[in-house]
C-alpha positions in Angstrom: 104.7 105.2 113.1 105.6 108.7 113.4 102.4 111.1 113.5 103.1 115.1 112.4 100.1 117.3 112.9 100.0 120.6 111.5 98.1 123.8 110.5 98.0 126.4 107.9 96.7 129.6 108.3 95.2 128.6 112.1 96.3 127.1 115.2 95.1 123.8 116.6 94.7 123.5 120.3 96.9 119.9 121.8 93.5 118.3 122.7 92.8 118.7 119.3 95.6 117.3 118.1 95.5 114.7 120.5 91.6 113.7 118.8 93.5 113.6 115.5 97.1 111.5 116.4 94.4 108.9 118.0 92.6 108.5 114.8 95.1 108.4 112.8 97.0 105.8 114.7 94.5 103.0 113.7 95.5 103.3 110.2 98.4 101.3 111.8 96.0 98.0 111.7 95.3 98.1 107.9 98.9 98.6 106.8 101.6 97.5 109.4 104.4 98.6 107.4 103.5 102.7 107.9 106.6 104.6 108.8 105.0 108.4 108.8 101.9 110.0 108.6 101.8 113.2 108.1 98.5 115.8 108.5 97.9 119.1 107.1 94.9 121.1 108.5 94.2 124.2 106.4 91.9 126.7 108.2 92.1 129.3 105.7 88.6 128.9 104.2 85.0 128.1 105.7 85.4 124.7 105.2 88.7 123.0 106.6 90.8 121.2 104.1 92.2 118.0 105.6 95.3 116.3 103.6 96.7 113.2 105.0 100.3 112.0 103.4 101.1 108.4 105.0 104.7 106.2 104.3 105.0 103.4 103.8 107.9 100.9 103.5 109.1 99.9 100.0 105.9 101.9 97.8 104.9 105.3 97.0 103.5 107.3 99.7 99.1 107.2 100.2 97.7 111.0 99.8 94.0 112.1 100.7 92.6 115.2 100.6 88.8 116.3 101.7 87.4 119.5 102.4 84.0 119.7 105.1 82.4 121.8 106.7 83.7 120.5 110.5 87.4 119.9 111.2 86.4 116.3 112.3 84.3 115.2 109.4 86.9 116.4 106.8 89.3 114.3 108.8 86.7 111.0 109.2 86.5 111.3 105.5 89.6 111.7 104.7 91.0 108.6 107.2 88.1 106.8 105.3 89.6 107.3 101.9 93.4 106.4 102.9 91.8 103.1 104.5 90.4 102.2 101.2 93.8 103.1 99.4 96.2 100.7 102.2 93.3 98.0 101.5 93.4 97.6 98.0 97.3 98.1 98.4 97.5 95.5 100.9 95.5 93.0 98.8 97.2 93.9 95.9 100.3 93.0 97.9 98.8 89.4 99.4 97.2 88.5 95.9 100.8 89.1 94.4 102.4 86.2 97.2 99.4 84.0 96.9 100.5 83.4 93.2 102.8 81.1 92.4 105.8 81.8 90.6 106.3 82.3 86.6 109.6 80.0 87.0 106.7 77.1 88.4 104.8 77.8 85.5 107.7 77.3 82.7 108.4 74.2 81.4 111.6 74.2 79.8 111.7 73.6 75.8 113.9 71.0 75.7 111.6 68.8 77.4 109.0 69.3 74.8 110.9 68.4 72.0 111.7 64.8 73.9 107.9 64.1 74.3 107.5 64.3 70.9 
């Protein structure tokens, strides 16, 4: 999984970027098909806003945004939102695989006629 951290209207220290990358890398345990994660931090206002866009194979991008008084509080909130999205998506995929296929449930019309 490739992680890209960028800042708007300001600069992030390398230590801060490493902490962000470390936290974002934990998203891989919720959905293993993540290919890239882009973290954008907007430092223009008093409250920094954090946006995470996660790209995964065979699905649309997952996006979460949050503005908070502190950078890491906002980051934790955004990561939580993204975890929920990834969990829900994974549950939908797994539920679809657990269901028997339609072809198995359909009964041919010819057999209904012969049974009568």
